[in-house]
BALOBA-1460 file (C-alpha; in Angstrom, 3 decimals):
// residues 253
<rec num="1" residu="m" x="14.953" y="-48.387" z="-43.072"/>
<rec num="2" residu="y" x="11.994" y="-49.383" z="-40.913"/>
<rec num="3" residu="c" x="11.904" y="-49.790" z="-37.165"/>
<rec num="4" residu="k" x="8.875" y="-50.124" z="-34.915"/>
<rec num="5" residu="l" x="9.142" y="-47.472" z="-32.229"/>
<rec num="6" residu="p" x="8.102" y="-48.000" z="-28.602"/>
<rec num="7" residu="k" x="5.017" y="-46.407" z="-27.097"/>
<rec num="8" residu="k" x="5.474" y="-42.961" z="-25.595"/>
<rec num="9" residu="d" x="4.717" y="-44.138" z="-22.039"/>
<rec num="10" residu="i" x="7.592" y="-46.608" z="-22.257"/>
<rec num="11" residu="i" x="9.997" y="-43.761" z="-23.005"/>
<rec num="12" residu="s" x="8.653" y="-41.415" z="-20.334"/>
<rec num="13" residu="k" x="5.311" y="-40.688" z="-18.714"/>
<rec num="14" residu="e" x="6.229" y="-37.006" z="-18.384"/>
<rec num="15" residu="i" x="7.360" y="-36.312" z="-21.961"/>
<rec num="16" residu="p" x="4.790" y="-34.024" z="-23.671"/>
<rec num="17" residu="r" x="5.692" y="-34.919" z="-27.284"/>
<rec num="18" residu="y" x="7.079" y="-38.053" z="-28.853"/>
<rec num="19" residu="p" x="10.907" y="-37.908" z="-29.238"/>
<rec num="20" residu="n" x="11.767" y="-36.739" z="-32.742"/>
<rec num="21" residu="i" x="15.362" y="-38.032" z="-33.004"/>
<rec num="22" residu="w" x="16.440" y="-41.667" z="-32.618"/>
<rec num="23" residu="f" x="20.043" y="-42.861" z="-32.514"/>
<rec num="24" residu="y" x="20.934" y="-46.467" z="-33.262"/>
<rec num="25" residu="v" x="24.397" y="-47.810" z="-32.371"/>
<rec num="26" residu="n" x="25.653" y="-51.107" z="-33.759"/>
<rec num="27" residu="s" x="25.949" y="-53.407" z="-30.738"/>
<rec num="28" residu="n" x="29.094" y="-54.958" z="-32.260"/>
<rec num="29" residu="i" x="31.119" y="-51.752" z="-31.813"/>
<rec num="30" residu="v" x="30.384" y="-51.133" z="-28.123"/>
<rec num="31" residu="e" x="30.358" y="-53.199" z="-24.961"/>
<rec num="32" residu="g" x="26.833" y="-52.726" z="-23.711"/>
<rec num="33" residu="y" x="24.163" y="-50.053" z="-23.652"/>
<rec num="34" residu="f" x="26.035" y="-47.638" z="-21.402"/>
<rec num="35" residu="e" x="28.831" y="-47.294" z="-23.942"/>
<rec num="36" residu="a" x="26.314" y="-46.743" z="-26.754"/>
<rec num="37" residu="v" x="24.654" y="-43.905" z="-24.835"/>
<rec num="38" residu="y" x="28.006" y="-42.392" z="-23.988"/>
<rec num="39" residu="l" x="29.174" y="-42.642" z="-27.604"/>
<rec num="40" residu="v" x="26.192" y="-40.594" z="-28.790"/>
<rec num="41" residu="i" x="26.266" y="-37.922" z="-26.067"/>
<rec num="42" residu="f" x="30.052" y="-37.530" z="-26.146"/>
<rec num="43" residu="n" x="30.164" y="-37.139" z="-29.934"/>
<rec num="44" residu="l" x="27.342" y="-34.581" z="-29.886"/>
<rec num="45" residu="m" x="29.356" y="-32.631" z="-27.311"/>
<rec num="46" residu="k" x="32.632" y="-33.010" z="-29.192"/>
<rec num="47" residu="y" x="31.496" y="-32.307" z="-32.736"/>
<rec num="48" residu="c" x="28.188" y="-30.456" z="-32.360"/>
<rec num="49" residu="n" x="28.912" y="-28.305" z="-29.283"/>
<rec num="50" residu="i" x="25.768" y="-29.626" z="-27.573"/>
<rec num="51" residu="k" x="26.565" y="-29.170" z="-23.906"/>
<rec num="52" residu="n" x="24.706" y="-28.961" z="-20.623"/>
<rec num="53" residu="n" x="25.613" y="-25.321" z="-19.959"/>
<rec num="54" residu="f" x="22.335" y="-24.041" z="-18.530"/>
<rec num="55" residu="s" x="22.364" y="-21.522" z="-15.711"/>
<rec num="56" residu="e" x="22.115" y="-22.606" z="-12.093"/>
<rec num="57" residu="n" x="18.738" y="-20.863" z="-11.831"/>
<rec num="58" residu="y" x="17.453" y="-23.000" z="-14.701"/>
<rec num="59" residu="r" x="18.752" y="-26.194" z="-13.110"/>
<rec num="60" residu="l" x="17.344" y="-25.321" z="-9.693"/>
<rec num="61" residu="r" x="13.926" y="-24.506" z="-11.138"/>
<rec num="62" residu="h" x="13.737" y="-27.939" z="-12.754"/>
<rec num="63" residu="i" x="14.950" y="-29.751" z="-9.657"/>
<rec num="64" residu="l" x="12.373" y="-28.036" z="-7.434"/>
<rec num="65" residu="f" x="9.318" y="-27.782" z="-9.657"/>
<rec num="66" residu="n" x="9.364" y="-30.377" z="-12.442"/>
<rec num="67" residu="s" x="11.163" y="-33.381" z="-13.864"/>
<rec num="68" residu="n" x="12.457" y="-31.631" z="-17.010"/>
<rec num="69" residu="e" x="9.918" y="-33.487" z="-19.155"/>
<rec num="70" residu="g" x="11.096" y="-36.828" z="-17.838"/>
<rec num="71" residu="s" x="14.498" y="-36.630" z="-19.524"/>
<rec num="72" residu="d" x="17.663" y="-38.273" z="-18.220"/>
<rec num="73" residu="t" x="19.963" y="-35.403" z="-19.200"/>
<rec num="74" residu="e" x="20.021" y="-32.511" z="-21.640"/>
<rec num="75" residu="g" x="22.231" y="-30.194" z="-23.643"/>
<rec num="76" residu="r" x="22.122" y="-27.331" z="-26.094"/>
<rec num="77" residu="y" x="23.986" y="-25.258" z="-28.663"/>
<rec num="78" residu="k" x="23.169" y="-21.644" z="-27.866"/>
<rec num="79" residu="g" x="23.819" y="-18.269" z="-29.474"/>
<rec num="80" residu="l" x="22.589" y="-19.252" z="-32.938"/>
<rec num="81" residu="q" x="21.070" y="-16.923" z="-35.557"/>
<rec num="82" residu="p" x="20.704" y="-13.642" z="-33.625"/>
<rec num="83" residu="y" x="17.527" y="-11.817" z="-34.672"/>
<rec num="84" residu="t" x="17.123" y="-8.064" z="-34.260"/>
<rec num="85" residu="d" x="13.657" y="-6.523" z="-34.393"/>
<rec num="86" residu="i" x="14.327" y="-2.853" z="-35.135"/>
<rec num="87" residu="d" x="10.711" y="-1.795" z="-34.647"/>
<rec num="88" residu="h" x="10.303" y="-3.788" z="-31.424"/>
<rec num="89" residu="p" x="13.747" y="-4.148" z="-29.793"/>
<rec num="90" residu="a" x="12.304" y="-6.100" z="-26.857"/>
<rec num="91" residu="n" x="11.572" y="-8.941" z="-29.279"/>
<rec num="92" residu="s" x="15.222" y="-9.297" z="-30.297"/>
<rec num="93" residu="h" x="16.776" y="-12.652" z="-29.420"/>
<rec num="94" residu="d" x="19.079" y="-15.432" z="-30.507"/>
<rec num="95" residu="h" x="18.322" y="-19.133" z="-30.729"/>
<rec num="96" residu="q" x="19.367" y="-22.471" z="-29.315"/>
<rec num="97" residu="l" x="19.142" y="-26.093" z="-30.347"/>
<rec num="98" residu="h" x="17.867" y="-27.764" z="-27.166"/>
<rec num="99" residu="i" x="18.102" y="-31.527" z="-26.760"/>
<rec num="100" residu="r" x="16.737" y="-33.819" z="-24.071"/>
<rec num="101" residu="y" x="17.945" y="-37.413" z="-23.876"/>
<rec num="102" residu="y" x="15.850" y="-40.471" z="-22.984"/>
<rec num="103" residu="y" x="17.460" y="-43.852" z="-22.340"/>
<rec num="104" residu="k" x="16.968" y="-45.158" z="-18.776"/>
<rec num="105" residu="n" x="13.321" y="-46.109" z="-19.260"/>
<rec num="106" residu="l" x="14.152" y="-47.826" z="-22.547"/>
<rec num="107" residu="m" x="16.649" y="-49.971" z="-20.696"/>
<rec num="108" residu="n" x="14.289" y="-50.581" z="-17.756"/>
<rec num="109" residu="n" x="11.541" y="-51.664" z="-20.159"/>
<rec num="110" residu="q" x="13.912" y="-53.820" z="-22.236"/>
<rec num="111" residu="s" x="13.280" y="-51.616" z="-25.276"/>
<rec num="112" residu="e" x="16.852" y="-50.448" z="-25.773"/>
<rec num="113" residu="r" x="17.712" y="-53.160" z="-28.327"/>
<rec num="114" residu="v" x="16.281" y="-53.568" z="-31.822"/>
<rec num="115" residu="k" x="17.144" y="-55.825" z="-34.760"/>
<rec num="116" residu="l" x="17.652" y="-54.009" z="-38.084"/>
<rec num="117" residu="n" x="18.324" y="-55.435" z="-41.511"/>
<rec num="118" residu="i" x="21.379" y="-53.675" z="-42.917"/>
<rec num="119" residu="n" x="22.517" y="-54.779" z="-46.391"/>
<rec num="120" residu="n" x="20.625" y="-58.077" z="-45.980"/>
<rec num="121" residu="e" x="22.248" y="-58.716" z="-42.614"/>
<rec num="122" residu="n" x="20.305" y="-58.720" z="-39.338"/>
<rec num="123" residu="i" x="22.195" y="-56.651" z="-36.756"/>
<rec num="124" residu="i" x="21.280" y="-55.772" z="-33.172"/>
<rec num="125" residu="f" x="21.424" y="-52.015" z="-32.504"/>
<rec num="126" residu="y" x="21.190" y="-50.156" z="-29.220"/>
<rec num="127" residu="r" x="18.881" y="-47.141" z="-29.410"/>
<rec num="128" residu="l" x="18.192" y="-43.989" z="-27.472"/>
<rec num="129" residu="a" x="15.701" y="-41.197" z="-27.980"/>
<rec num="130" residu="l" x="16.216" y="-37.448" z="-28.203"/>
<rec num="131" residu="s" x="13.750" y="-34.592" z="-28.113"/>
<rec num="132" residu="a" x="15.277" y="-31.830" z="-30.245"/>
<rec num="133" residu="h" x="13.786" y="-28.405" z="-30.791"/>
<rec num="134" residu="y" x="14.957" y="-25.014" z="-32.045"/>
<rec num="135" residu="e" x="13.805" y="-22.057" z="-29.984"/>
<rec num="136" residu="v" x="14.600" y="-18.705" z="-28.381"/>
<rec num="137" residu="t" x="17.544" y="-19.082" z="-25.993"/>
<rec num="138" residu="t" x="16.505" y="-19.977" z="-22.439"/>
<rec num="139" residu="e" x="18.033" y="-16.835" z="-20.875"/>
<rec num="140" residu="n" x="16.026" y="-14.501" z="-23.136"/>
<rec num="141" residu="k" x="12.773" y="-13.232" z="-21.646"/>
<rec num="142" residu="n" x="10.944" y="-14.234" z="-24.856"/>
<rec num="143" residu="h" x="11.804" y="-17.920" z="-24.411"/>
<rec num="144" residu="p" x="10.633" y="-20.218" z="-25.954"/>
<rec num="145" residu="f" x="9.375" y="-18.223" z="-28.964"/>
<rec num="146" residu="v" x="8.453" y="-14.946" z="-30.613"/>
<rec num="147" residu="e" x="5.399" y="-15.880" z="-32.635"/>
<rec num="148" residu="f" x="6.300" y="-13.915" z="-35.766"/>
<rec num="149" residu="c" x="10.083" y="-14.325" z="-35.711"/>
<rec num="150" residu="p" x="11.223" y="-15.205" z="-39.268"/>
<rec num="151" residu="i" x="13.523" y="-17.886" z="-37.829"/>
<rec num="152" residu="c" x="11.613" y="-19.690" z="-35.070"/>
<rec num="153" residu="g" x="8.113" y="-18.263" z="-35.481"/>
<rec num="154" residu="r" x="4.904" y="-18.803" z="-37.395"/>
<rec num="155" residu="v" x="5.890" y="-17.309" z="-40.736"/>
<rec num="156" residu="g" x="6.833" y="-18.486" z="-44.232"/>
<rec num="157" residu="i" x="6.477" y="-22.247" z="-44.665"/>
<rec num="158" residu="y" x="5.451" y="-22.434" z="-41.004"/>
<rec num="159" residu="n" x="2.590" y="-19.955" z="-41.327"/>
<rec num="160" residu="i" x="0.234" y="-22.628" z="-40.069"/>
<rec num="161" residu="e" x="-2.916" y="-22.775" z="-38.034"/>
<rec num="162" residu="v" x="-2.356" y="-23.042" z="-34.313"/>
<rec num="163" residu="d" x="-4.602" y="-23.277" z="-31.297"/>
<rec num="164" residu="q" x="-4.151" y="-19.862" z="-29.686"/>
<rec num="165" residu="s" x="-5.326" y="-21.232" z="-26.341"/>
<rec num="166" residu="n" x="-2.411" y="-23.688" z="-26.411"/>
<rec num="167" residu="l" x="0.111" y="-21.567" z="-28.310"/>
<rec num="168" residu="d" x="3.284" y="-22.669" z="-26.520"/>
<rec num="169" residu="k" x="2.742" y="-26.392" z="-27.096"/>
<rec num="170" residu="e" x="1.415" y="-25.865" z="-30.628"/>
<rec num="171" residu="i" x="4.460" y="-23.891" z="-31.783"/>
<rec num="172" residu="c" x="6.840" y="-26.323" z="-30.089"/>
<rec num="173" residu="r" x="5.229" y="-29.319" z="-31.772"/>
<rec num="174" residu="k" x="4.506" y="-27.873" z="-35.221"/>
<rec num="175" residu="i" x="7.531" y="-25.564" z="-35.674"/>
<rec num="176" residu="h" x="10.328" y="-25.991" z="-33.132"/>
<rec num="177" residu="d" x="10.394" y="-29.815" z="-33.332"/>
<rec num="178" residu="p" x="10.695" y="-30.077" z="-37.142"/>
<rec num="179" residu="l" x="13.290" y="-27.284" z="-37.074"/>
<rec num="180" residu="g" x="15.246" y="-29.375" z="-34.557"/>
<rec num="181" residu="v" x="15.232" y="-32.361" z="-36.928"/>
<rec num="182" residu="e" x="16.225" y="-30.151" z="-39.858"/>
<rec num="183" residu="i" x="19.190" y="-28.467" z="-38.199"/>
<rec num="184" residu="l" x="20.577" y="-31.710" z="-36.741"/>
<rec num="185" residu="l" x="20.352" y="-33.797" z="-39.892"/>
<rec num="186" residu="k" x="20.504" y="-31.178" z="-42.671"/>
<rec num="187" residu="n" x="22.562" y="-28.357" z="-41.093"/>
<rec num="188" residu="t" x="19.918" y="-25.833" z="-42.192"/>
<rec num="189" residu="i" x="17.026" y="-23.848" z="-40.771"/>
<rec num="190" residu="r" x="14.120" y="-23.306" z="-43.175"/>
<rec num="191" residu="g" x="16.425" y="-24.534" z="-45.924"/>
<rec num="192" residu="n" x="19.120" y="-21.939" z="-45.170"/>
<rec num="193" residu="k" x="22.661" y="-22.787" z="-44.051"/>
<rec num="194" residu="i" x="23.831" y="-21.350" z="-40.721"/>
<rec num="195" residu="y" x="27.165" y="-19.611" z="-40.201"/>
<rec num="196" residu="n" x="29.101" y="-18.488" z="-37.130"/>
<rec num="197" residu="n" x="30.536" y="-14.994" z="-36.642"/>
<rec num="198" residu="k" x="33.665" y="-16.059" z="-38.538"/>
<rec num="199" residu="g" x="31.659" y="-16.963" z="-41.620"/>
<rec num="200" residu="k" x="32.128" y="-20.725" z="-41.161"/>
<rec num="201" residu="q" x="29.132" y="-22.977" z="-41.712"/>
<rec num="202" residu="i" x="27.827" y="-24.641" z="-38.552"/>
<rec num="203" residu="k" x="27.301" y="-28.363" z="-39.015"/>
<rec num="204" residu="f" x="25.859" y="-31.026" z="-36.756"/>
<rec num="205" residu="i" x="25.387" y="-34.754" z="-37.520"/>
<rec num="206" residu="e" x="27.487" y="-34.308" z="-40.657"/>
<rec num="207" residu="r" x="30.508" y="-33.650" z="-38.439"/>
<rec num="208" residu="l" x="30.145" y="-37.016" z="-36.711"/>
<rec num="209" residu="r" x="31.199" y="-38.670" z="-39.969"/>
<rec num="210" residu="k" x="34.782" y="-37.829" z="-39.013"/>
<rec num="211" residu="d" x="34.690" y="-40.664" z="-36.472"/>
<rec num="212" residu="c" x="31.567" y="-42.626" z="-37.409"/>
<rec num="213" residu="d" x="30.240" y="-44.492" z="-40.418"/>
<rec num="214" residu="l" x="26.593" y="-43.462" z="-40.261"/>
<rec num="215" residu="e" x="23.348" y="-43.128" z="-42.180"/>
<rec num="216" residu="t" x="20.532" y="-40.625" z="-41.622"/>
<rec num="217" residu="y" x="16.830" y="-40.730" z="-42.449"/>
<rec num="218" residu="i" x="13.907" y="-38.332" z="-41.974"/>
<rec num="219" residu="f" x="10.313" y="-39.587" z="-42.022"/>
<rec num="220" residu="d" x="6.961" y="-37.839" z="-41.859"/>
<rec num="221" residu="t" x="4.877" y="-39.448" z="-39.139"/>
<rec num="222" residu="t" x="1.442" y="-40.991" z="-39.615"/>
<rec num="223" residu="d" x="0.978" y="-42.865" z="-36.323"/>
<rec num="224" residu="a" x="-1.581" y="-40.999" z="-34.182"/>
<rec num="225" residu="e" x="0.389" y="-41.696" z="-30.997"/>
<rec num="226" residu="i" x="3.517" y="-40.049" z="-32.423"/>
<rec num="227" residu="n" x="2.436" y="-36.438" z="-31.944"/>
<rec num="228" residu="t" x="5.367" y="-34.806" z="-33.740"/>
<rec num="229" residu="p" x="5.402" y="-34.200" z="-37.516"/>
<rec num="230" residu="k" x="8.887" y="-35.494" z="-38.407"/>
<rec num="231" residu="i" x="11.281" y="-38.031" z="-36.930"/>
<rec num="232" residu="g" x="14.979" y="-38.299" z="-37.720"/>
<rec num="233" residu="h" x="16.936" y="-41.541" z="-37.442"/>
<rec num="234" residu="i" x="20.741" y="-41.813" z="-37.211"/>
<rec num="235" residu="l" x="22.410" y="-45.212" z="-37.582"/>
<rec num="236" residu="i" x="25.979" y="-45.481" z="-36.332"/>
<rec num="237" residu="k" x="27.297" y="-48.587" z="-38.083"/>
<rec num="238" residu="k" x="31.024" y="-48.337" z="-37.371"/>
<rec num="239" residu="i" x="33.502" y="-46.124" z="-35.557"/>
<rec num="240" residu="n" x="36.957" y="-45.182" z="-36.785"/>
<rec num="241" residu="y" x="38.663" y="-46.029" z="-33.509"/>
<rec num="242" residu="g" x="38.688" y="-48.881" z="-31.009"/>
<rec num="243" residu="r" x="36.782" y="-49.391" z="-27.768"/>
<rec num="244" residu="n" x="39.831" y="-48.310" z="-25.792"/>
<rec num="245" residu="v" x="39.248" y="-44.759" z="-27.066"/>
<rec num="246" residu="i" x="35.634" y="-44.808" z="-25.837"/>
<rec num="247" residu="l" x="36.734" y="-46.105" z="-22.437"/>
<rec num="248" residu="k" x="39.489" y="-43.495" z="-22.210"/>
<rec num="249" residu="n" x="36.974" y="-40.724" z="-22.958"/>
<rec num="250" residu="i" x="34.595" y="-42.116" z="-20.315"/>
<rec num="251" residu="e" x="37.363" y="-42.080" z="-17.712"/>
<rec num="252" residu="e" x="38.418" y="-38.529" z="-18.586"/>
<rec num="253" residu="n" x="34.889" y="-37.155" z="-18.502"/>
């Protein structure tokens, strides 16, 4: 699958890193862009527990002092992979998958539609962008990272060179972003499956297959403007229910 992506300024002038997840929804299964956006966000809430459950203090801080990186809305799955540092208890924390959604500017710039060749058939897809990263939970004082955490830090395969004068952005771009792609599309972190406190594996995009016929792809990036190392693509080709179900869910939510 190949698709030319829009320039970063088209998506948002405030976004610090290029979105690393792109959803594509077959235009034949929805009635317009709004339904496509809703289909993605609702299914991530329903099946992946990605919800906008941030504290009021967090929300107020973003309203007063910044634009939340130019996103249109956001969500997260929190309480993942608790890490206990016995020698330094203050460093103990759990993790969250944090997602920001970008779609209004795509629509305003007429970049929300793209033609893809699927099985030798040209099909129009609606698309929206997500910025996904895996980090220390917002409420923890160590947010967004503990540099040498074995889960979200600069160790193991991510023991990479970083600019210490720009540590926050470097770790977000080089570690948290690719971890966000991995957990969403592969259900793993650093190649390891994740389980809840009942011993059940936590899954993400894989769970959407219950209602959606979809394909996933992960690409390493080479374009200099795309300043994130990996990008995941999810194509929703069909849904296992009619439009009336989408509309009913919109009305109820």
